[in-house]
N, C-alpha and C positions, 0 to 999 in steps of 0.2 A: 388569219394566216393558215390555220388548220384547214379551213374550207377551201382555200386556194390550192393547197397541196392535193386535196381530194379531187378537185376539178382537173388539175393537170395530170394526176395519176390516171383518171378515167380516160382522158384524151389520149395519152400515150399508150394505154393498154390496147386501144383499138388499132394501133399500128405496130406490128411486130418488128418493123425495122428500127424502132426506137427502144428496143429492149434494154440497152444500156441506160438510157434515160429513166426508164421505169425503175430499174434497180437503184439508181441514185435517188430518185424521189422516195422510194420505199425506205431507204436508209435515212433520208432527212426526216421522213414522217415518224419513224421510230424514235429518232433522236429528239424530235420536237415534243412528242407525247411523253417521253421520259422526263423531259425538262419541265413540263407543265402539270405534274401530278402531285405537287405539294399543296398543303392546306392553304398557304398564303396565295398560291395561284388561283385556287378555287374562289377565294374571297375577292381577289383583284378582278377576276373575270365576271363575277356576279354582281358586284356592287361598286358604287363610287367609294373608294377607300384609299387612305384613312379618312375618318370623319371627325367632327368637332371633338367628341369625347373619347374616341378610340383611335389608337395608333399602335404600331408594332415596331419594336426595336430589338434587334438581335434575337428574333424568334419569340419574344415575350410581349404580352399585351400590356399596354399602358391605358389607364382609365383616368381621364382628366389630367393627363401628364404624369400620373403616378404608376410606377411599375408594380403591377399586382403580385409578381413573384416576391418582391421585397416585403409586401404585406403578409404573404403566406409564410415566408421564412420567419417572420417575427411572431405571428399569431397561430399558424397552423390552420387546419380545416376540420370540419365545416365551419363557415364563417359568414356572418352577416355584416354588411358595411353600409354606413350612412354617410354620404358625402354632402356636408351641410351647405357649401357655397352654391350648389345647384338649386337649392330651395329658393334662395334670394334671387338668383338669376332668372328663374321661371316666373316669379312674381313680377319682377321688373319688366320682363318681356311682355307679359299680358297687359300690365298697366300702360306701357308705352304704346302697344298696338291699339288699345281701345281709346286712349287719349288722342292719338294721331287720327284714328277713324272719326272721332267727334269733331276734331278741328277741320277735317276735309269737307264735312257737310254742314259746318256751323251748327252743330248740335248744342242745344241750350242746357241740357241736363248735365249732371256730374256722373263720374264713374267711381264705383266703390268695389274694391276687391275683397272678397271674403274667403277665408280658408275653412274648409269642412273638417272639423276636428276628428270625425270618424275615420278619415283616411289613415291617420296615424296620430295617436294621442301622446306620444313621447314628449317629455318636457323639452328636450333639446330641439325637437322639430318646431314646437310652438315658439320657443325662445328665438330661434333663427327666423321664423316667418314673421314674427311681430317686429323685427327690426325694420320692416319695409312699409310701415304705416298702413296696415291693413285691418280688417275686421274679421269676426268669427261667426261661423254657423254651427249650431249645436243640434244634437239628435236625441239626447236623453238627459235625465236628471243629473247624472254624475258629471256630465260636461260642464255644468255650471259650478260644481265643486272644484273642478279642474281650473276654471277661470278665477275662482276665489284664491286658489293657491298661487296662480300667476300674479294676481294683484298684490298678494302679501310679499312677493319677491320683487315688486316694482316693475314687472314686465308689461302689465296692462294697467289702465285706469278706467274710471267710470264714464269717460267720454266715448268708449268703444261701442260700436254697433254690434249687438249680439242678436243674430237671427235664429230664433228657436223653432226648428222644424221638427217633424216627426209626430206620430200619434202619442199623445201625452198621458202617461199614467199619473195618479195623484201626486207622487213624489216630484215629478217633473213640474207639474202645476205649482206645487208648494215652493219649489226653488225659484221659479219665475217670479212668483208673488213676492218672495223674500228679496229678490234683486230689485224689483220695482220699489218696494217700500224702503229699501236701503239706499235709494238714490241713483240707481243705474238708469240714467235718463234715456238711453238709446237701445234698451232691450226691446225687441219686437217679436212677441209670440205670433207665429204664423198658424192660424187656425187650420187644423187638419180635419176637424169635424166641428159641427156647430155647437155641440155640448161643451166644448172647451171654453167657449165664451162665457157660459154661465158659471162654470167652475172658477174661472179667473175673477168673475164679478164678485163672488163670495169672499175672495181673499185679498184683492188688490184695493189699496186705500187711495193711491195717487193716480192722476191721469196717466194713461198708457197708450202707446201706439200699437196698432194691430196690423197683421197681414192676413191674407187669405190665400190658401194654396188651391189652385185649380186642379181638379181631377182630370188630367190630360188623357187623351186616347192613346192606347199602346200602339206600337207599330204593327202592321198587318199580320206578320208571322208570329205574333205573341199568342199565348194560350187563352187570353181573354181580351176584351175590347177596351176596357177603361181601367185606369190605375186604381188600386185599392186605397190610395192615399189622396187626400185633398177633398174639396167640396165640388160637387158637379156644377157645371156651367149654369144650369137653370135655377139653382138655388142662391147664387151669389148676390145678384142684384136685389131680389126680394128680401133677403136677410139683411142687407144693408139698409134698405128703405124701412123695414118694419122693426128692426132691433137696434143696430149700431147707431143709426142716425139720431135716435131718440135718447142716446146716452150722453151724459156730460163727462163721463170718465174715459170712455174708449174712443179713439180716433183712428179711422182706417187710413193707414199710410202706404201700405205696400200690397201689390198683387204679385203672386208668386206662381210660376209654373216650372215643372221639372220634367225633363225628358230622359228616360233611362238610357237611351243610346248616346247621350251627350250631344254636343254641338257638331253636327255633320251636315254636309251639303247634300241633303236629300229632300225630295218633295214632301216627305212626311214631316221633317223638321220645320220647313218653312210654312207648311200648312198649320202646324200647331202654334208656331209663333204668331202667325196672322190672327188666329182665333183668340189667342191670349191678348194681343194688343187691342183687338176690337172690344173685348170685355173691359179692358182698362179704360178705353174711351167712353164706353157706356157708363161706367162708374164715375169717372172723372166729371162727367156732365152734371152729376148730382152730388158729388163729394169733392169739394175744392181742396180738402186736406190730403187727398190721395196724390202722391207725387213720386212714387218709386215703383219700378218694375224689376222683379228679381227673375232673371233668366237662368234658372237652375239647370244643371246638367253641364258638365265641364268639357274643356278641350280634350281630345285624345292625347295619349302619350305615345312615344315611339316604341313600338314592339318589334320592329324589324329594321335592319340596315337599309331596306328598300323603301321604308315609309316616306311618303311625299304628301304631307297635309299642308294646305295653304292657310296658315293661321291668319296672316294679314288680311287676306281676302274675306275670310269668314267674319272677322271682327268688323271690317268695313261694311260688309253686306248686312250684318245684323243691325248696326247702328243706322245705316241708310234706310233699311226697310221700316224700322220703328219710326224714324222721322217722317218718312213719306206717308205712312198710315195715319200718324197723329195729325199731320198737317192737313190731310184730306178730310179729317173729321173736325178740324178747327180746335184741336186739343194741344196744349203745351206738352212738349216731349218730357217723359219721365226721367228721373234720376235712375241710372242703371246699376243694379247689384248683380255680380256674378258669384257663383259658389264653385270654386275650383279646389278639389281635393287631390285626386290622382295627379292632375297636372302640376300641382304645387310640389308634391313630395315624391311621386312615383319614380322619376328619373334620378333621384338622389340615391337610390338603393341598389345594392348588388348582393348576390349570394354565391359563395364560392364552395365548390366541392372538389374532393380528390376522387379519381377513378381507382377503386380498390382492386378490381380484377376484371378480366375479360372472360366471358362465358360464351362459347360457341354451342348454341343449343340445337341447331340443325344446319343444313348447308346454306341457309339464307339468313338466319337470324343470329347476329352477334351482339351480345349484351355487354355494355359497360356498366358496372355496378358502382354507384356513388356511395360516399361514406355517410349518408343520412337518408332522409325520406322526402319524396316530393309531397306526399299527402300531408305531412306535418310541418314542413318547412316552407313550401310554396303551394299552399292548398288550392289556390286558384287554378293551377295546372290540372288538378284533379276535378275540382268542383264545377268549373265552367269552361274547361279546356282552354284556358288562357295561355297565350304564347308570349314569352319574353325573349329578349335578345340573348342568344346563347353563343358563346365564343370560348375557344380554348384559351387558357392563360399562357401556356408554353407549347413548345413543339410545333410552331407555325411552319417550320421548314421540313417537317416530316410528311411522308405520303399520307393521304386521307382515305377513309373508307366509310361506308354506310354502317351505322350502328343504331341500337336501341339503348335508351338509358333506363336503368332499373334502380328503384329505391330499396331500402333494407327491410321494410315491413313485410309481413306475410300476406298482405292484401294484393290480389291480382291486378288491381287498378293503380298500383304504385309504380307508374312508369311515365316516360316522356318520349314520344316517338316521332314528332313532326315539328320541324322548325317552321317559322313563319313564312320563309321564302320558298319552301318546297315541302312536299309530303314525305319528307325523310330528314334524317340527321346525318351530317357528315362531320367527322372529327378526325384528328390525326391518329395514325396507327401507333400502337404501343409495342415497342420492340424490346424494351428492357424494363422489367418489373422493378428494378432498383431505381429507376428514374421515372417516377409516376407522372401521369398526365393530370393536370388540374383544369377544371372548366368553371366558367362563370355565367350566371344568369343575371342580366342587367336590367335596370329600371323596375326593380321589384320592391320599391319603397313604400307602396300604398297597400294597405289592408292585410297583407300576409300575416303579420304578427297577431293582429286582433282576431282574425278568422281562425287561426290555428290555436289560439288560446295561450297567449304569451305567459311563460312561467308556470304553465299548468301541466296536466297529464297529456302526453302525446301517444298516438297509436303505437302499440308494441313497445311502449316506454322508450321510444327514441328520444334522446335528450335534445333540447333546444340548443342551437349552435352558439358559439361566442358571438358577441355583437360589439363592433367597434365603431367609433365616430372618427371621421376624418374632417379636419378643418384647415384653414390657412391663417397664418399670422399676418401682421400688418405689412410684412415684407413679401407676402405671397408664398412663403414657404409652407408646405403642408406639415401637419403633425397629427398624430393618432392618439386616441384615448380609448381604453377598454371600458365599455359601458356595462357589459355583463359577461360573466364567465359562462362556459358551457355548463348546462344544467347537470346537477349531480343526482346520484341515486338517493341520497339522503333527503333532498328537497321533495322528490317524488314520493318517497315512502311516507313522509310527514303529511303530505296532502291526502294520501290514501289511508291514513289512520294507523300506520305501523309505528 
């Protein structure tokens, strides 16, 4: 409508006889622009809104049907939120997509969903995830101690598939051997280098299944050509023929490949998948026990209201391509394992801040100062320039303006200045300091706590925020629980030796 007004205005401007009409159009134009300068108008005009997990009522943001201002009123800010039902819904979504994809092409293998514990190690995350009949992927020795703790609580049992990835230090090897010797029948150490085989051979007494990770090629714009992790293609078949095939203890069950970019519809991804399946077919011809393909690298999560990723298409295309390539080689389709970390837990998280003050540093740069630090609370925004969904919690009916967001540390890099949908941030104006603006970063549930050093020392001694859990009861009513209080100076001083 705004464009229509401009066209009419230009047409009338060329005819002086229509001056009265020009004035009327000018008046309408001013009225229209004054009506459409609120933050909610910006979102309505830019995105399809509301969306599944976001809605606005009375100028306040609701996340999964929960009024975030009610949560702020109860707990204050800064605040970390974990919304547990989203974890289960993500798992069920992926399981449904892959099972449907297999049914469409009459795929003969099974599908196994694994959660990557490194994405979030919290007990409440693992407990929620394990409600959905899934398996686990580990990265270090302590992951296995974590699984032991879950077994003692009755959350898991020894029928669980445990995929042990990563470069393995002696403590990791020891824990794997202890699990095998204690009767964990489905633990699968994935060899990241060939020496791990001999280390395991010295410690393992019972028969054990093995995996081998392929050293995949990195994407073309990366700093080097081949991943530092895994075994190079040319070594895999000879190592099986000369070593593994001669052992009565070790049985090669799984081939694993991992793509740093995750599952994306690019020529690079499909090329790497094709190479991996061909190696699988080569090995399968000489190793009947090999029956599983682990397609590491997960689905992306939503980091913008404009994100449009066709999950169903990708699941169907992956399954279809694997089946076609295996059939062409006369090889039975493998069982499929996926390792989803961020996809499992990322969209369950949110981080809430209060804007403490507005600083007009020059005629173009207006800073909104948050009540914590990006570097310590959302380290991915600083470390890899990650963008999350950023929305105000209140003041949706106020006018908006372009701003920069500043953290409280003294580091010049402690800022956030570009939303995912534009090279700028627009937020509601603050007209009354007694009525503060609150903002939320959403889908922050993966990696941020472990990267920032949960419970440890933060840059400039910024305290870690409160952390609450939100869940729903059998009637669908939500309830909250305080998981951890805001970090105190006493806990920091103790760590520092005071």
